[in-house]
Every structure is written in structure tokens, then in C-alpha cells.
C-alpha positions as CSV (number, residue, x, y, z in Angstrom):
1,M,17.0,-27.7,23.1
2,N,15.5,-26.3,26.6
3,V,14.9,-23.0,25.2
4,L,13.2,-24.4,22.1
5,L,11.0,-26.7,24.1
6,S,10.1,-23.4,26.2
7,K,8.8,-21.8,23.0
8,L,7.0,-24.8,22.2
9,K,5.0,-24.8,25.3
10,E,4.3,-21.3,24.8
11,V,3.0,-21.5,21.2
12,A,1.1,-24.5,22.2
13,V,-0.9,-22.5,24.7
14,S,-1.5,-19.8,22.0
15,V,-2.7,-22.3,19.1
16,A,-4.8,-24.3,21.4
17,P,-7.8,-21.5,21.6
18,I,-8.5,-21.2,17.9
19,T,-7.9,-25.0,17.5
20,A,-10.6,-25.8,20.1
21,I,-13.0,-23.1,18.9
22,V,-13.1,-24.4,15.2
23,L,-13.2,-27.9,16.8
24,I,-16.5,-26.8,18.9
25,L,-18.0,-25.3,15.5
26,H,-17.2,-28.3,13.7
27,F,-19.1,-30.8,15.9
28,T,-22.0,-28.3,16.7
29,V,-23.2,-25.7,14.3
30,A,-20.9,-25.8,11.2
31,P,-19.4,-29.4,10.3
32,I,-16.5,-29.0,8.2
33,P,-16.4,-31.3,5.0
34,E,-14.1,-34.2,5.2
35,G,-10.6,-33.4,4.1
36,S,-10.9,-29.7,4.7
37,F,-11.1,-30.9,8.7
38,E,-7.9,-33.1,8.5
39,R,-6.1,-30.3,6.7
40,F,-7.1,-28.3,9.4
41,I,-5.5,-30.6,12.1
42,I,-2.3,-31.0,10.1
43,G,-2.1,-27.0,9.6
44,A,-2.6,-26.7,13.3
45,F,0.3,-29.2,13.9
46,F,2.7,-27.1,11.2
47,I,1.5,-24.0,13.0
48,L,3.0,-25.4,16.1
49,I,6.0,-26.4,15.2
50,G,7.0,-23.5,12.7
51,L,5.9,-20.7,15.2
52,S,8.3,-22.5,17.8
53,I,11.2,-22.7,15.4
54,F,10.5,-19.2,14.2
55,L,10.6,-17.5,17.6
56,F,13.4,-19.4,18.5
57,G,15.2,-17.9,15.4
58,V,14.2,-14.5,16.1
59,D,15.6,-14.6,19.9
60,V,19.1,-15.7,18.2
61,G,19.4,-14.0,15.1
62,I,16.8,-10.9,13.9
63,T,16.6,-9.3,17.3
64,V,20.5,-9.2,17.8
65,I,20.8,-7.8,14.4
66,G,18.6,-5.2,14.6
67,T,19.9,-3.7,18.1
68,R,23.2,-4.0,16.6
69,I,22.4,-1.9,13.4
70,G,20.3,0.7,15.4
71,A,23.0,1.2,17.6
72,A,25.8,1.3,14.9
73,I,23.7,4.0,13.0
74,S,23.1,6.2,16.1
75,K,27.2,5.9,16.7
76,S,27.6,7.7,13.4
77,N,26.3,11.0,14.7
78,K,25.6,12.0,10.9
79,V,22.2,12.9,10.2
80,W,22.5,11.9,6.8
81,V,23.7,8.5,7.4
82,V,20.3,7.7,9.9
83,V,18.0,9.6,6.8
84,V,19.8,6.9,3.8
85,L,20.4,4.0,6.2
86,G,16.6,4.3,7.6
87,F,15.2,4.3,4.2
88,L,17.1,1.6,2.6
89,L,16.3,-0.6,5.7
90,G,12.6,0.6,5.6
91,F,12.4,-0.4,1.8
92,F,14.4,-3.4,1.2
93,I,12.9,-5.1,4.5
94,N,9.3,-4.5,3.7
95,V,9.3,-5.1,0.1
96,S,10.2,-8.6,0.7
97,E,7.9,-9.0,3.7
98,P,5.4,-12.2,3.5
99,D,2.3,-10.4,4.6
100,L,2.8,-7.6,2.3
101,Q,3.2,-9.9,-0.6
102,I,0.5,-11.9,0.5
103,L,-1.6,-8.7,0.7
104,A,-0.5,-7.2,-2.7
105,H,-1.0,-10.4,-4.8
106,R,-4.5,-10.8,-3.1
107,V,-5.1,-7.3,-4.4
108,A,-4.1,-7.8,-7.6
109,D,-6.3,-11.0,-7.8
110,V,-9.3,-9.8,-6.6
111,T,-8.9,-6.4,-8.9
112,G,-8.1,-8.6,-12.0
113,G,-5.0,-7.0,-12.1
114,D,-6.4,-3.4,-12.2
115,I,-4.2,-2.8,-9.1
116,G,-0.7,-4.1,-9.9
117,M,1.1,-6.3,-7.3
118,L,4.3,-4.4,-8.2
119,S,2.5,-1.2,-7.6
120,I,1.2,-1.9,-4.3
121,L,4.8,-3.5,-3.4
122,I,6.8,-0.3,-4.5
123,V,4.7,2.7,-3.3
124,V,4.2,0.8,0.3
125,S,7.9,0.0,0.7
126,I,8.8,3.5,0.0
127,G,6.1,5.3,2.4
128,I,7.7,2.8,4.9
129,G,11.2,3.7,4.5
130,L,10.5,7.4,4.4
131,M,8.3,7.0,7.6
132,L,11.0,5.0,9.4
133,V,13.4,7.8,8.5
134,F,11.1,10.3,10.1
135,G,10.9,7.7,13.1
136,F,14.7,7.4,13.7
137,L,14.9,11.5,13.3
138,R,12.2,11.4,16.3
139,I,14.4,9.5,18.7
140,V,17.3,11.6,17.4
141,F,16.2,14.9,18.0
142,N,13.7,14.0,21.0
143,F,10.4,15.0,19.2
144,S,7.1,14.0,20.6
145,I,5.8,10.7,19.3
146,K,2.4,12.2,20.0
147,K,2.9,15.1,17.5
148,L,4.5,12.9,14.6
149,L,1.6,10.6,15.1
150,L,-1.1,13.2,15.3
151,I,0.5,15.2,12.1
152,T,1.0,12.0,10.2
153,Y,-2.9,11.0,10.6
154,A,-4.1,14.6,9.7
155,I,-2.5,14.1,6.5
156,I,-3.9,10.8,5.9
157,L,-7.2,12.0,7.1
158,I,-6.7,14.8,3.9
159,L,-5.8,12.4,1.6
160,T,-8.6,10.0,2.3
161,L,-11.1,13.0,1.1
162,F,-9.8,12.8,-2.3
163,S,-9.5,8.8,-2.4
164,T,-12.2,6.1,-3.5
165,E,-13.6,4.0,-0.7
166,S,-11.8,0.8,-2.4
167,F,-8.3,2.4,-2.0
168,T,-8.9,4.0,1.5
169,A,-9.7,0.3,2.4
170,I,-6.6,-1.2,0.8
171,A,-4.4,1.7,2.2
172,F,-5.3,1.0,5.8
173,D,-5.0,-3.1,5.0
174,S,-1.6,-2.6,3.9
175,S,-0.5,-0.4,7.1
176,G,-1.4,-3.7,8.8
177,A,0.1,-6.2,6.3
178,T,3.5,-4.2,6.3
179,T,4.2,-5.1,10.2
180,G,4.5,-8.9,9.8
181,A,6.4,-11.6,11.0
182,L,9.8,-10.4,9.9
183,T,9.5,-6.8,9.9
184,V,8.3,-6.3,13.3
185,P,11.1,-7.9,15.5
186,F,13.6,-6.2,13.0
187,I,12.3,-2.7,13.6
188,M,11.8,-3.1,17.1
189,A,15.3,-4.4,17.5
190,L,16.5,-1.1,15.7
191,A,14.5,1.2,17.8
192,I,15.8,-0.3,20.9
193,G,19.5,0.0,19.2
194,I,18.9,3.4,18.6
195,S,17.0,4.6,21.9
196,S,19.6,2.8,24.4
197,L,22.2,5.4,23.6
198,R,20.2,8.0,25.2
199,K,21.2,9.1,28.3
200,D,17.7,9.4,29.7
201,S,17.0,6.0,30.9
202,I,13.4,6.7,30.9
203,A,13.1,8.6,27.6
204,S,14.8,5.3,26.4
205,E,12.3,3.3,27.6
206,S,9.8,5.1,26.1
207,D,11.7,5.7,22.7
208,S,11.7,1.8,22.1
209,F,8.2,1.6,21.3
210,G,6.3,3.5,18.4
211,L,8.5,3.2,15.8
212,V,6.5,0.3,14.0
213,G,3.4,2.5,14.4
214,V,5.0,5.5,12.9
215,A,6.6,3.2,10.0
216,S,3.3,1.4,9.1
217,S,1.3,4.8,8.4
218,G,3.9,5.1,5.6
219,A,1.9,2.2,3.9
220,I,-1.2,4.3,4.0
221,L,0.3,7.4,2.5
222,G,1.9,5.4,-0.3
223,V,-1.7,3.5,-1.4
224,L,-3.8,6.9,-1.0
225,L,-1.2,8.8,-3.2
226,L,-1.2,5.8,-5.8
227,G,-4.9,5.9,-5.9
228,I,-5.1,9.7,-6.3
229,I,-2.6,9.8,-9.0
230,T,-3.7,6.8,-11.2
231,R,-7.4,7.3,-10.3
232,P,-8.9,4.1,-11.8
233,E,-12.5,4.6,-13.3
234,K,-13.7,1.4,-12.6
235,I,-12.1,-1.8,-10.4
236,S,-13.2,-5.3,-11.3
237,V,-13.8,-7.5,-8.5
238,V,-12.8,-11.4,-8.9
239,L,-13.1,-13.8,-5.5
240,E,-12.3,-17.5,-6.0
241,S,-10.9,-19.8,-3.6
242,D,-7.9,-21.9,-5.2
243,M,-8.5,-24.5,-2.2
244,A,-12.0,-25.2,-3.8
245,H,-10.0,-27.2,-7.0
246,Q,-7.6,-29.1,-4.4
247,T,-9.0,-32.7,-3.6
248,Y,-6.2,-34.6,-2.3
249,L,-5.1,-34.3,1.5
250,F,-1.5,-33.1,1.2
251,E,-2.0,-31.5,-2.1
252,P,-2.4,-28.0,-0.8
253,F,0.4,-28.3,1.6
254,L,2.6,-29.2,-1.3
255,H,1.4,-26.6,-3.7
256,E,2.1,-23.8,-0.7
257,L,5.4,-25.0,-0.1
258,S,6.5,-24.8,-3.9
259,I,5.5,-21.2,-3.6
260,I,6.4,-20.4,0.1
261,W,10.2,-21.5,0.3
262,R,10.9,-19.1,-2.5
263,E,9.0,-16.5,-1.2
264,T,10.5,-16.7,2.4
265,L,13.8,-17.1,0.9
266,I,13.5,-13.7,-1.0
267,S,12.2,-12.3,2.5
268,V,15.0,-13.4,4.5
269,A,18.1,-12.5,2.0
270,P,17.8,-8.9,2.6
271,L,18.4,-9.4,6.1
272,V,21.2,-11.6,5.3
273,I,23.1,-9.5,3.0
274,I,22.3,-6.2,5.3
275,F,23.5,-8.1,8.5
276,L,26.7,-9.3,6.2
277,A,27.1,-5.6,4.9
278,F,27.6,-4.4,8.7
279,Q,29.7,-7.5,9.7
280,F,32.2,-6.4,7.4
281,A,31.9,-2.7,7.9
282,S,31.0,-2.1,11.4
283,F,30.5,-5.1,13.7
284,R,33.6,-7.5,13.1
285,L,31.8,-10.2,15.3
286,Q,33.7,-13.2,16.6
287,R,33.5,-16.3,14.8
288,K,31.1,-17.6,17.5
289,Q,29.1,-14.9,17.6
290,F,28.8,-14.6,13.9
291,R,27.7,-18.3,13.4
292,R,25.1,-18.2,16.3
293,I,23.5,-15.4,14.2
294,I,23.4,-17.2,10.9
295,I,22.1,-20.2,12.6
296,G,19.3,-18.1,14.2
297,L,18.5,-16.8,10.5
298,L,18.3,-20.1,9.5
299,Y,16.0,-21.1,12.5
300,T,13.6,-18.1,11.3
301,Y,13.6,-18.9,7.5
302,V,12.5,-22.7,8.2
303,G,10.1,-22.0,10.9
304,L,8.2,-19.1,8.8
305,V,8.0,-21.4,5.9
306,V,6.7,-24.3,8.2
307,F,4.4,-21.7,10.0
308,L,2.8,-20.2,6.9
309,V,2.3,-23.5,5.0
310,G,0.4,-24.5,8.0
311,V,-1.8,-21.3,7.8
312,N,-2.3,-21.3,3.9
313,A,-2.9,-24.9,3.3
314,G,-4.6,-25.8,6.3
315,F,-6.8,-22.7,7.8
316,M,-7.7,-20.3,5.0
317,D,-10.5,-22.8,3.4
318,V,-11.6,-23.6,6.9
319,G,-12.6,-20.2,8.0
320,E,-14.1,-19.4,4.5
321,I,-16.5,-22.7,5.3
322,I,-17.2,-21.4,8.7
323,G,-18.0,-18.0,7.6
324,R,-20.5,-19.5,5.0
325,K,-22.2,-21.7,7.6
326,I,-22.8,-19.5,10.2
327,A,-24.0,-16.7,7.6
328,S,-26.5,-18.9,6.5
329,M,-28.3,-19.5,10.2
330,D,-31.3,-17.9,11.0
331,S,-29.7,-14.7,12.6
332,K,-26.8,-12.7,11.4
333,M,-25.9,-12.2,15.2
334,Y,-24.5,-15.6,15.4
335,A,-21.9,-14.6,12.5
336,V,-21.1,-11.2,14.5
337,L,-20.6,-13.1,18.0
338,I,-18.5,-16.1,16.2
339,G,-16.5,-13.2,14.8
340,F,-15.6,-11.9,17.9
341,A,-14.7,-15.3,19.5
342,I,-12.5,-15.7,16.3
343,G,-10.9,-12.7,16.8
344,F,-10.6,-13.0,20.3
345,V,-8.5,-16.4,20.1
346,T,-6.7,-16.0,16.5
347,I,-4.6,-13.1,17.8
348,L,-2.8,-15.4,20.5
349,S,-1.2,-17.3,17.6
350,E,0.2,-14.2,15.6
351,P,4.0,-14.5,15.5
352,A,4.8,-10.7,15.9
353,V,2.6,-10.3,18.8
354,I,4.4,-13.0,20.7
355,V,7.4,-11.0,19.7
356,L,6.1,-7.6,21.0
357,T,4.7,-8.7,24.1
358,H,7.9,-10.4,25.0
359,Q,10.0,-7.1,24.3
360,I,7.3,-4.8,26.3
361,E,8.0,-7.1,29.3
362,E,11.8,-6.9,28.7
363,V,12.1,-3.3,28.5
364,T,9.7,-2.3,30.9
365,S,11.7,-4.6,33.4
366,G,8.6,-6.9,33.9
367,Y,6.3,-3.6,35.0
368,I,3.9,-4.3,32.1
369,K,3.2,-8.1,32.2
370,R,2.8,-9.7,28.4
371,R,-0.5,-11.5,29.7
372,V,-2.2,-8.1,30.6
373,V,-0.8,-6.8,26.8
374,F,-2.4,-10.1,25.6
375,G,-5.7,-9.6,27.5
376,A,-6.4,-6.0,25.8
377,L,-5.0,-7.3,22.3
378,T,-7.7,-10.3,22.5
379,I,-10.5,-7.9,23.4
380,G,-9.4,-5.2,21.1
381,V,-9.2,-7.6,17.9
382,G,-12.3,-9.5,18.8
383,I,-14.0,-6.1,18.6
384,A,-12.7,-5.4,15.3
385,V,-13.8,-8.4,13.6
386,A,-17.5,-8.1,15.3
387,L,-17.2,-4.8,13.4
388,A,-16.2,-5.9,10.3
389,I,-18.8,-8.7,10.1
390,V,-21.2,-6.0,11.3
391,R,-20.1,-3.8,8.3
392,I,-21.1,-6.8,6.0
393,V,-24.5,-7.6,7.5
394,V,-25.8,-4.0,7.9
395,P,-26.9,-2.5,4.7
396,G,-25.3,0.7,3.9
397,M,-22.6,0.8,6.4
398,R,-19.1,2.0,5.0
399,L,-15.7,1.3,6.5
400,W,-15.0,4.9,7.3
401,H,-18.4,4.9,9.7
402,I,-16.2,3.2,11.9
403,L,-12.4,4.1,11.2
404,L,-13.2,7.9,11.4
405,P,-14.8,7.7,15.0
406,G,-12.3,5.3,16.1
407,Y,-9.2,7.0,15.1
408,I,-10.5,10.5,16.6
409,I,-10.8,8.4,20.1
410,A,-7.4,6.7,19.4
411,F,-6.0,10.4,18.9
412,A,-8.2,11.8,21.7
413,L,-6.6,9.5,24.3
414,T,-3.0,10.2,22.9
415,F,-3.3,13.6,25.3
416,F,-4.1,11.5,28.3
417,V,-1.7,9.0,27.7
418,E,2.1,8.6,28.8
419,K,4.5,8.3,25.7
420,L,5.5,4.9,26.4
421,F,2.0,3.6,26.3
422,V,1.2,5.6,22.8
423,G,4.1,4.0,21.5
424,I,3.3,0.6,22.7
425,A,-0.6,1.1,21.5
426,F,0.3,2.2,17.9
427,D,3.2,-0.8,17.6
428,S,0.1,-3.2,18.7
429,G,-2.1,-1.9,16.3
430,G,0.4,-3.0,13.8
431,V,1.6,-6.4,14.9
432,A,-2.1,-7.6,15.7
433,T,-2.3,-7.9,11.7
434,G,-0.2,-10.9,10.6
435,P,-0.7,-14.1,8.5
436,M,-3.4,-15.6,10.8
437,T,-5.4,-12.3,10.6
438,A,-4.8,-12.3,6.9
439,T,-5.5,-15.7,6.2
440,F,-8.2,-17.2,8.5
441,I,-10.1,-14.1,9.8
442,L,-9.9,-12.7,6.5
443,A,-11.5,-15.7,5.1
444,Y,-13.9,-16.1,7.6
445,S,-15.3,-12.6,6.9
446,Q,-15.4,-13.1,3.0
447,G,-17.3,-16.2,3.5
448,V,-19.9,-14.7,5.6
449,A,-20.1,-11.7,2.6
450,G,-20.7,-14.7,0.2
451,E,-23.9,-15.7,2.2
452,T,-24.9,-12.0,2.5
453,V,-27.4,-10.4,0.0
454,N,-26.4,-7.5,-2.0
455,M,-22.9,-7.2,-0.7
456,D,-20.1,-5.2,-2.4
457,L,-17.8,-7.9,-2.9
458,L,-14.7,-5.4,-3.1
459,S,-15.9,-3.8,-0.1
460,S,-15.9,-7.4,2.0
461,A,-12.3,-8.2,0.4
462,F,-10.5,-5.3,2.0
463,G,-11.3,-3.5,5.2
464,M,-11.5,-5.9,8.1
465,I,-7.4,-6.0,8.4
466,A,-7.6,-2.2,8.6
467,L,-10.3,-2.6,11.8
468,V,-7.9,-4.9,13.1
469,A,-5.2,-2.4,13.3
470,M,-7.4,0.3,14.7
471,T,-8.7,-1.3,17.6
472,P,-5.6,-2.5,19.5
473,I,-4.6,1.3,19.5
474,I,-7.7,2.2,21.5
475,T,-7.8,-0.6,23.8
476,L,-4.0,-0.5,24.9
477,Q,-4.3,3.1,25.5
478,I,-6.9,2.5,27.7
479,L,-4.9,0.3,29.6
480,G,-2.4,3.0,29.8
481,L,-5.0,4.9,31.6
482,I,-5.8,1.9,33.8
483,F,-1.8,1.9,34.9
484,Q,-1.5,5.7,35.1
485,L,-4.7,5.7,37.7
486,K,-3.2,2.6,39.9
487,A,0.2,4.3,39.9
488,R,-1.5,7.8,41.1
489,K,-3.5,5.9,43.6
490,S,-0.4,3.9,45.3
491,K,1.6,7.2,45.3
492,K,-1.3,9.1,47.1
493,I,-1.5,6.1,49.7
494,G,2.0,6.0,49.8
495,G,2.3,9.8,50.6
496,E,-0.7,9.5,53.3
497,T,1.0,6.6,55.1
498,N,4.4,8.5,55.1
499,A,2.3,11.7,56.5
């Protein structure tokens, strides 16, 4: 109970900023209609309770399972076991990731079925499975993460030359959506489990990060290849909100609950099956440990359902309403500035970000404080949302105008930043794009696009998540440079003092 209360306090601090900024906008420049405002307040309460229960379940269940499976795979000492299990784990975990299902469903809806939901789910999950294998092999054979990421993104850059802008946007958005509330804790725990068997403790610490970033690049490769192979001539665009037709206060919550409890059950089921298979084949945990993990999985499921219901039913339509009202003001600059503020505070409520920052502090034994990582992430995501709005309101601006120079800067920094921070940075880029980003911020940007004349609707529907996934890679590596400079300075001062 004490741990659960501690999580509740932690989440309250995270959720408060986004709630506060919406309240300020409601009572000043962007009043929210009656009904939508009440749903927002109820949604905030759902998020507070759901996220607290979810994080408790992650600590007790998912993290323990992932760490043990990672260690079990490494102990086999057989490359084929690493390859087969790595692919299967990556595929089955991601095919049921809630964020990926939300995006795949959104792609199918927006394109009127021209790009099928099942197609996105399969190609993304295959890509994730393959890249997770490469990530495992990198740790086993001590291959440089910088080289692996550089080779992977060089291939991605070549593929974008043969892809349409629409598929490029969907591909990079898919990369962010794959690293959601369930996938991130599990993959990070797998990395810790595998890297813990390395004799070199420093190498082991560095290898604990980067697997999420490597795996998520598989989603980009999968969708780009899908676009190149299928080559659709024209993609239709249909943008409409389900919330607009729902007038009763609790109707959206009941509607979302009827869908989400099933989708989340499907999402958690593979983890349960994988855990049971390893329990009988390898773990053979005592009854008390086994029961504790099962209870943790139950908490994870309940918490995730409550959290997603709150986000989808209480936050989605409010984001679009605010976006439309701000964009209709005299200057579009207001939409850019508000976008920065919303991105700055929304990231604090992402479940996977909270998990990642805890693991960074834990693995580095407190050397890298979670509040410092949060600071770098808030700035990065704030800039990303602002850039996304600039892309909408500036005529002729394309997604690659921002992504290309952004990734050039990101990879240039890898030559100057230590391996530990490179891994953390690419992991952070993935975890920044969770359910809050995929709903509230995406709805805000589409609200702005709806009030912008001559806006390409397909371009506005996708691409924002890609920017949110990119900017933390840059800001976290800059943070790494600052840490390195401070370490060198203190070393120099210490050497002079001893002399």
C-alpha cells in the first residue's frame, strides 16, 4: 500500500501540469464547451488512478519477467536461441502493443482503408522482431551501438528516396507508436537481463540502454518497404471525430471501456503466455514469487485499461477543441507557442517515460538523476510539437525539411557522446511517443490543421509523432555532452589539487 501511495504522489505531480495548462486555456483564450470540460476533469482523475496502478504493476510484474527472460536467453549460450526467441518476443509483444493498435486503426480510418490496419500491424511487428534480434546480437558480440544505429538509419534514408511522403510520415510515426506502455518496460528489462551477464560492469551498464531505439527502427524499415512494394497511387483522407456524436457525459467513457478492456487483454495475454512458458521450461519460481508476478500483471492490466479510457474519452476531443480555438486567433504564432507549452508538460504524464527515467537512475546508481532526464525530455518534446505546428501553418513546409537535418544533427552528436548516453537518447526518442502524445497532442495538431487554409490533411494526420520521437535524441545527447564536460572539468580540478 505504501508503494502504491508513493506511485500515486509521483503521478499526481506528473499529471498536474497538463491539467493546469488546459484549465488556464479554458478560463482565458480557449473556453471548452460544457460536457467536454467535465469529461476532461473525469479523464484526468482516471489517468491519475490508472497510471499509478499501472506503474506499480510494471515494477512487480513486467520488469521482473523481462529481466529473468533476458538472463535465461543469455545463459543458453546458443546464437540460434537468441535469434529465434528475440524475433518471437519482438513480434508477439509489438503486434499487441496498445499504442501501435491505436495508430494502425487511425491509419486505416484516415486513409479510408487504403492502408489496412492488419498490414501495418504485421510489417511493423516483423521489423521490430528482426531489429530486436540485431539488438540482442549486438550485446552478445559487443558490437558498437553507434555503428548499428548509423547503418540502420543510412538504410532508412536510402529507402525514403523511393517512398512517398505519406508513407515516410506513417513509418516514422509507427516507430514511436511501437515503444508504448507495455513494450518499453519489457524490452528494457530484457536488455538489463542480457547485459547483466557481461563481465565488464561498465559495458553492462551501457548495454542496458539502446535496445528500445534499435528495435523501434525496425518499424520504420517495415512500413517504408510496405510503401515501396505496394506503391498505392492515391490515398484517400477521412478525418472525423467520434466524440462529436456523443452528447452524454459518461457515454465516451463507457464506449472506450467496451473496446479497450478487450484490446488491452489481447495486449497483456502474450506476456502471460511467454511468462508461463518460461516458468515451466526455465524459471521454476517458488509459489510466492510466481503469485506476486501474476498479481503484478493483473495490476498492469487494470491500470492500463483505466489510464487509456481516461486518455481517449477525456483528453482527445479537448485537444482538438483547443487546437481549433487557438488557430482561429489573429496570429498562428499563438498556436506554435501553446504547442510548445503542451508538449513541454504532456511528456510528464507518459507512462513509458516515467518507467525509463526510473531505470536510468537505477542502472546508473543515481549518477544520472531522473529529474535531469525529465528536463531534457520536456524541452525536446516542447520543441517537437512547436515544429509540428510550424509545419502545418507554414505553406510548402514538408516533414523531411525537419527530419533530415534533425537526424543529421542526432548522428553527428553520436561521434562525441559516450555510448551510455547514445543508448539513453535513442531509447528516450521512442518512449516519448506514448498514448498521451498519440491522443492529446495529435488531436491538438489536427485541430490547428482544421483551421488552416489549404492544409494537406494527410500530412497533418501523420508526422507529428515522428518529430516527437526525434527531438529527445538530440536533447539527451546534448545532456550527455554536458555531463562529459563536467566530468572532465572536475577531473582536471582534482588533478591540479593533487599536484
